[in-house]
VODREN-754141 format. One line per field, with one value per atom (N, C-alpha, C): residue number from 1; x, y, z; atom name; residue in three letters. Coordinates in Angstrom, 2 decimals. Example, Ala and Ser with C-alpha at 12.3 -4.5 7.8 and 13.67 -1.06 7.14 Angstrom:
BEGIN
i = c(1;1;1;2;2;2)
u = c(13.19;12.30;13.20;12.85;13.67;12.90)
v = c(-5.69;-4.50;-3.30;-2.25;-1.06;0.03)
w = c(7.80;7.80;7.80;7.08;7.14;7.87)
at = c(N;CA;C;N;CA;C)
aa = c(ALA;ALA;ALA;SER;SER;SER)
//
This chain:
BEGIN
i = c(1;1;1;2;2;2;3;3;3;4;4;4;5;5;5;6;6;6;7;7;7;8;8;8;9;9;9;10;10;10;11;11;11;12;12;12;13;13;13;14;14;14;15;15;15;16;16;16;17;17;17;18;18;18;19;19;19;20;20;20;21;21;21;22;22;22;23;23;23;24;24;24;25;25;25;26;26;26;27;27;27;28;28;28;29;29;29;30;30;30;31;31;31;32;32;32;33;33;33;34;34;34;35;35;35;36;36;36;37;37;37;38;38;38;39;39;39;40;40;40;41;41;41;42;42;42;43;43;43;44;44;44;45;45;45;46;46;46;47;47;47;48;48;48;49;49;49;50;50;50;51;51;51;52;52;52;53;53;53;54;54;54;55;55;55;56;56;56;57;57;57;58;58;58;59;59;59;60;60;60;61;61;61;62;62;62;63;63;63;64;64;64;65;65;65;66;66;66;67;67;67;68;68;68;69;69;69;70;70;70;71;71;71;72;72;72;73;73;73;74;74;74;75;75;75;76;76;76;77;77;77;78;78;78;79;79;79;80;80;80;81;81;81;82;82;82;83;83;83;84;84;84)
u = c(-13.86;-14.29;-13.04;-12.57;-11.73;-12.63;-12.50;-12.80;-12.91;-11.22;-11.46;-11.34;-11.98;-12.71;-11.78;-10.74;-9.52;-9.30;-9.18;-9.47;-10.33;-11.70;-12.62;-12.73;-12.23;-12.19;-11.33;-10.30;-8.87;-9.58;-9.95;-11.20;-11.83;-12.28;-13.47;-12.76;-11.44;-11.07;-10.12;-9.86;-8.82;-9.42;-11.24;-11.55;-11.93;-12.38;-12.74;-11.68;-10.42;-9.13;-8.88;-9.02;-8.92;-9.95;-10.81;-12.00;-11.45;-11.31;-10.57;-9.46;-8.30;-7.52;-7.73;-8.38;-9.22;-9.90;-10.76;-10.98;-9.54;-8.93;-8.25;-7.10;-6.51;-5.94;-6.62;-8.03;-8.84;-8.93;-9.11;-9.03;-7.27;-6.62;-5.22;-5.11;-5.11;-5.39;-5.92;-7.29;-8.16;-7.62;-7.13;-6.36;-5.24;-3.84;-3.05;-3.63;-4.31;-5.11;-5.37;-6.34;-6.73;-5.63;-4.70;-3.53;-2.85;-2.89;-2.06;-2.90;-4.16;-5.00;-5.00;-5.50;-5.12;-3.60;-3.23;-1.76;-1.58;-1.24;-1.33;-2.35;-3.16;-4.86;-4.53;-5.89;-5.90;-6.15;-6.67;-6.68;-5.20;-4.54;-3.13;-2.54;-2.72;-1.70;-2.84;-3.94;-5.06;-5.11;-5.16;-5.21;-3.41;-2.84;-1.51;-1.12;-1.91;-2.19;-3.01;-3.82;-5.14;-3.99;-3.48;-2.81;-1.84;-1.10;0.31;-0.42;-1.33;-2.22;-2.44;-3.21;-3.89;-2.67;-1.77;-0.57;0.13;0.29;0.85;-0.29;-1.39;-2.30;-2.34;-2.36;-2.20;-1.18;-0.05;1.17;1.24;0.07;0.48;-0.40;-1.23;-2.21;-1.58;-0.57;-0.22;-0.51;-1.57;-1.89;-0.96;0.16;0.61;2.39;3.52;4.96;5.13;5.64;6.19;7.12;8.02;8.84;8.07;7.38;5.87;5.62;4.92;4.25;5.33;6.48;7.76;7.89;8.51;8.28;7.55;5.97;5.18;4.58;5.22;5.03;6.04;7.21;8.30;8.07;7.42;7.20;6.31;5.20;3.87;4.47;5.48;6.02;6.47;7.67;8.42;7.79;6.35;5.19;4.77;3.96;3.58;4.74;5.61;6.26;7.77;7.23;7.74;6.49;5.37;3.87;4.19;4.78;4.29;5.32)
v = c(1.86;0.58;-0.57;-1.46;-2.46;-3.50;-4.26;-5.39;-6.64;-6.37;-8.00;-8.13;-9.55;-10.14;-9.69;-10.53;-10.04;-8.52;-7.68;-6.19;-5.62;-5.92;-5.55;-5.96;-7.72;-7.19;-6.71;-6.67;-5.59;-4.12;-3.59;-2.44;-2.35;-3.97;-3.95;-3.83;-4.88;-4.60;-3.86;-2.73;-1.88;-0.74;-0.56;0.35;-0.20;-1.20;-1.94;-1.41;-1.68;-1.53;0.17;0.98;2.19;2.67;2.54;2.75;2.00;1.29;0.83;1.24;1.78;2.28;3.82;4.56;5.81;6.10;5.14;4.54;4.82;3.97;3.19;4.82;5.29;6.70;7.76;8.03;8.59;8.56;7.18;7.36;7.56;7.20;7.12;8.64;9.63;11.23;11.70;11.16;11.25;10.99;9.84;9.22;9.85;10.50;10.93;12.42;13.31;14.25;14.39;13.29;12.97;12.94;12.33;11.96;13.53;14.30;15.53;15.93;16.38;17.18;16.24;15.53;14.84;14.97;15.52;15.65;16.77;15.50;16.89;16.61;16.12;15.94;13.85;13.63;12.46;11.47;11.80;10.63;10.87;11.24;11.16;9.74;9.28;7.65;7.15;6.85;6.06;6.19;7.84;8.42;7.90;8.25;7.66;6.08;5.74;4.28;3.73;4.11;4.16;4.00;5.67;6.06;5.18;4.89;4.02;2.01;2.49;0.52;1.08;1.98;2.25;2.22;2.93;3.17;1.89;0.54;-0.40;-1.59;-1.34;-1.57;-1.51;-0.37;0.04;-0.22;-0.36;-0.84;-2.26;-3.13;-4.78;-4.65;-4.70;-4.07;-3.80;-3.56;-2.85;-1.22;-0.53;0.46;1.71;1.65;2.57;1.57;2.23;1.35;1.60;0.25;-0.02;1.32;1.89;2.58;3.77;4.05;5.43;5.53;4.15;3.67;3.99;3.80;3.92;5.72;5.90;8.00;8.42;8.35;8.72;8.11;7.23;7.21;7.85;7.90;8.73;10.59;10.44;12.05;12.49;11.24;11.50;11.24;10.40;10.52;11.92;12.80;13.25;14.72;14.78;15.78;15.79;14.44;14.84;14.54;14.07;14.49;15.74;16.82;17.82;18.43;18.24;19.11;18.81;17.45;16.92;17.65)
w = c(-34.44;-33.56;-34.20;-33.61;-33.85;-34.55;-35.48;-36.38;-35.81;-35.31;-34.82;-33.40;-33.12;-31.65;-30.81;-30.68;-29.50;-29.16;-30.26;-29.89;-29.50;-29.79;-29.05;-27.55;-27.61;-25.99;-24.94;-25.96;-25.51;-24.78;-25.55;-24.90;-24.11;-24.03;-22.87;-21.86;-21.56;-20.70;-20.27;-21.20;-20.65;-20.62;-20.68;-20.01;-18.85;-18.69;-16.77;-15.80;-16.63;-15.70;-15.39;-16.31;-16.38;-15.51;-15.55;-14.53;-12.85;-12.74;-11.36;-10.83;-11.92;-11.63;-11.37;-11.74;-11.77;-9.93;-9.88;-8.42;-7.26;-7.54;-6.32;-6.55;-7.22;-7.21;-7.07;-7.30;-6.12;-5.01;-4.43;-3.09;-2.17;-3.16;-2.56;-2.26;-3.11;-2.67;-2.06;-1.54;-0.70;0.77;0.73;2.09;2.38;1.81;2.17;2.06;1.64;1.39;3.16;3.62;5.04;6.14;5.69;6.49;7.23;5.94;6.34;7.31;6.53;7.35;9.05;9.01;10.70;11.11;10.79;11.73;12.70;14.10;15.57;15.91;15.39;15.62;16.89;17.48;18.18;17.03;15.75;14.82;13.68;14.16;13.51;12.83;13.65;13.53;12.97;13.06;12.35;10.86;10.35;9.36;8.40;9.19;8.48;8.14;8.55;9.00;7.51;7.51;6.21;5.16;4.75;4.19;3.39;4.09;4.40;3.25;3.97;3.95;2.62;2.00;0.65;-0.42;0.15;-1.08;-1.19;-0.36;-0.26;-1.16;-0.89;-1.57;-2.93;-3.30;-4.99;-5.75;-4.78;-5.23;-5.84;-4.68;-5.10;-5.85;-6.32;-7.18;-9.16;-8.46;-10.06;-10.48;-9.70;-9.78;-9.89;-9.12;-8.90;-8.44;-9.55;-9.03;-7.77;-7.26;-5.74;-5.75;-6.04;-5.67;-5.83;-6.40;-6.79;-5.34;-4.63;-3.62;-2.54;-2.21;-1.21;-1.30;-2.49;-2.09;-1.49;-1.87;-1.48;0.07;0.63;1.98;2.64;1.92;2.64;2.60;1.59;1.86;2.79;2.89;3.64;4.94;5.85;6.60;7.47;6.10;6.50;6.58;6.14;6.75;7.35;7.71;9.33;10.15;10.49;11.30;11.78;10.28;10.50;11.39;11.08;11.81;13.45;13.57;14.63;15.85)
at = c(N;CA;C;N;CA;C;N;CA;C;N;CA;C;N;CA;C;N;CA;C;N;CA;C;N;CA;C;N;CA;C;N;CA;C;N;CA;C;N;CA;C;N;CA;C;N;CA;C;N;CA;C;N;CA;C;N;CA;C;N;CA;C;N;CA;C;N;CA;C;N;CA;C;N;CA;C;N;CA;C;N;CA;C;N;CA;C;N;CA;C;N;CA;C;N;CA;C;N;CA;C;N;CA;C;N;CA;C;N;CA;C;N;CA;C;N;CA;C;N;CA;C;N;CA;C;N;CA;C;N;CA;C;N;CA;C;N;CA;C;N;CA;C;N;CA;C;N;CA;C;N;CA;C;N;CA;C;N;CA;C;N;CA;C;N;CA;C;N;CA;C;N;CA;C;N;CA;C;N;CA;C;N;CA;C;N;CA;C;N;CA;C;N;CA;C;N;CA;C;N;CA;C;N;CA;C;N;CA;C;N;CA;C;N;CA;C;N;CA;C;N;CA;C;N;CA;C;N;CA;C;N;CA;C;N;CA;C;N;CA;C;N;CA;C;N;CA;C;N;CA;C;N;CA;C;N;CA;C;N;CA;C;N;CA;C;N;CA;C;N;CA;C;N;CA;C;N;CA;C;N;CA;C;N;CA;C;N;CA;C;N;CA;C)
aa = c(MET;MET;MET;ALA;ALA;ALA;ASN;ASN;ASN;ILE;ILE;ILE;LYS;LYS;LYS;SER;SER;SER;GLN;GLN;GLN;ILE;ILE;ILE;LYS;LYS;LYS;ARG;ARG;ARG;ILE;ILE;ILE;LYS;LYS;LYS;THR;THR;THR;ASN;ASN;ASN;ALA;ALA;ALA;LYS;LYS;LYS;ARG;ARG;ARG;ALA;ALA;ALA;GLU;GLU;GLU;ARG;ARG;ARG;ASN;ASN;ASN;LYS;LYS;LYS;ALA;ALA;ALA;VAL;VAL;VAL;LYS;LYS;LYS;SER;SER;SER;GLU;GLU;GLU;LEU;LEU;LEU;ARG;ARG;ARG;THR;THR;THR;ARG;ARG;ARG;VAL;VAL;VAL;LYS;LYS;LYS;THR;THR;THR;ALA;ALA;ALA;VAL;VAL;VAL;ARG;ARG;ARG;ALA;ALA;ALA;THR;THR;THR;GLY;GLY;GLY;THR;THR;THR;ALA;ALA;ALA;ASP;ASP;ASP;ALA;ALA;ALA;SER;SER;SER;GLU;GLU;GLU;ALA;ALA;ALA;MET;MET;MET;ARG;ARG;ARG;ALA;ALA;ALA;ALA;ALA;ALA;VAL;VAL;VAL;LYS;LYS;LYS;ARG;ARG;ARG;LEU;LEU;LEU;ASP;ASP;ASP;LYS;LYS;LYS;ALA;ALA;ALA;ALA;ALA;ALA;SER;SER;SER;LYS;LYS;LYS;GLY;GLY;GLY;VAL;VAL;VAL;ILE;ILE;ILE;HIS;HIS;HIS;LYS;LYS;LYS;ASN;ASN;ASN;GLN;GLN;GLN;ALA;ALA;ALA;ALA;ALA;ALA;ARG;ARG;ARG;ARG;ARG;ARG;LYS;LYS;LYS;SER;SER;SER;ARG;ARG;ARG;LEU;LEU;LEU;MET;MET;MET;LYS;LYS;LYS;ARG;ARG;ARG;VAL;VAL;VAL;ASN;ASN;ASN;ALA;ALA;ALA;ALA;ALA;ALA;ALA;ALA;ALA)
//
C-alpha cells in the first residue's frame, strides 16, 4: 500500500473508475447481444437504437475510444442488415 497521500487518493479514484467502466462495458455487451438477437423481429430497430446510444455514450465518457465505438456500430449495422 502507498504511503503518499496523493497516491492513496489516486488508488481509490482508479478503483472507482474501474468499477464504473466495468459496468458500462458489461451494459454495452448486453445491448449489442440483444440487438443481434432481435434482428428480424418487431423490436429490432428499438434494440438497435439502444445499442448505438450506449456505444456513443461510452465513447463520450471515455470508457471506450471513439474509433472503437464507430467500428462496433459499423459491424453491428452490417450484421443486422445482412440478417434482414
